[in-house]
Structure formats: C-alpha cells, structure tokens
N, C-alpha and C positions, 0 to 999 in steps of 0.2 A: 105781383104779390110784394105785397111789403113785409117787411122781416127787422124787428124790431132785436138788436143785438146788446143783451148786459154780458157784465164780466164779473169775475170774482175778485181778481188781483190785478195790478199793473201789468204782470205778464200775460193775463188771460185779454189783457185790453189791446196787447199787441199782437196775437192772434185775430180777436175780435177785427182789428183792423187790417188784418189781410185778408178776412173773409169779404170784408166790404171792400178793398180793393178787390178784388177778384171776383166781385159782384156786376161790378163795373163793367167787366165782357158781357155779361148777360144783363147790359141796362134795359133793352125791351122786356126781359121777363122779370126782373128779382130788383127791388129797390130797399138797399139796408141801410139803417139806421143803428150810429154806434154812438151811445151818449158820451160825452167828454168826461174824463175822470176827474180834475174837479172840476163839477159844474156850476159853470152860472147862470144856468139855466134852471128857472124856478121850477116845482114841482109838477105845475100847472100844464108847461110846456111837454116834460116829459111825460105827464099821464096823457097827454093829445098825442104825442108822437105812439103811445102804445095804442092808446085806440084806434089810430088811422091802419095800425098793421093787422096782418092777417094771422100773425104769427110771433112769438117773444123764444128767443134762442137765448139760453142762457151757455154761457162758457164757464168751465169751471177746471181748475186744476189742483183744488184743493177745497177749502170752503170758501160758500159765495159771502161777499161783504153784506150790510146792513141795506147799502143802498139796492144791491142787485137782489136780495131779499124783498123789500118792499116793491119791487120791478113785477118780481114774478105773482108777488101777492095781490097785486093791483090788477095783472092781467087776466089772472085765477078769476079773481071776483068777476069781472067783466066779460069772460067768456070766452079770451083770446087763448087760443092752444098754447102750450109751455112746453117747450122740448129742453131738455138740460143735458146737456156735450159735455164727459167727461174728457179731458185731455191730457195726457202725460206733460209733465211741464217740459220744459228745454233746459238741461243742465249746462249748456253752455251760453244761457243768460242768468244763471241764478248770481246773485251781488255775493 
C-alpha cells in the first residue's frame, strides 16, 4: 500500500517523518511518501506521487497550510481516499 503523508506545520512534518521511519519496518506492506517542507519538486511531481498513492493522510496539529489543502483537494478530485489525523502539538517542541 502506498500512502502520501502531508502536514500542516513544520512540527507536523516531524510527526510525518517519524511515521515514514516507522513504515520502513513494514517495508513489505507500506510505502510512505512525505513531501519535503520547502519543496523544490514541481507540482507535477507532487501530483504524480498522490496519483500513485492508495490514500492520502494529512497530519494536523492546527490549521493545514495552503500546500496541504491543495494536496488534499487534488487527492479528493482524483478519487484518492483522504484521512485527516489531528495530533496534539508536542509542548516540548514549541519554539
């Protein structure tokens, strides 16, 4: 199963990357893609990764940024199931 993980804040990116790292344990079953924060990838590459995915999971401790909302909308428009997961922010990581 291929999963595209998007996130709303830099702290959410840390959570997404942790999930991606955990997914390597289940490498035979789960392939997780997390787009880079300051992406140099063009929208076409991001759209391609979403198209290849069986689902999009959005990690959100607060509001989703413009890029995450675009990714969610693109997935929905193309029939990719979307799951939004609310996570409590880690107070030890607040700037």
